[in-house]
N, C-alpha and C positions, 0 to 999 in steps of 0.2 A: 504493500499499499504506499509506504514511504517513497519507494522508487517511482511509482506512478505519479505521485504528487510532484516530485522533483522534475520529472519529465514534462509534466503539464506546465510547471513554472517556466522551464526553459523554453518551451514552445511559445508560451504567451510573451515571454521576453523577446524572442526572435520576431514575433509578429509586430510587437511594438516598435522595435528597431527598424523593421522594414517599412512600417507606416511613416516613421519619422524621415527615413531616407527618401521615400517617394515624395513626401511633402516638401522636403528641401529641394529635390530635383525639379519639382514643378513650380517652385516659387519664382 
């Protein structure tokens, strides 16, 4: 369960980073 939670956290962090990069690229 702990492993699944950490993987979920990593995925959401990556999505957040991608969103920021896309936002900066289109600015």
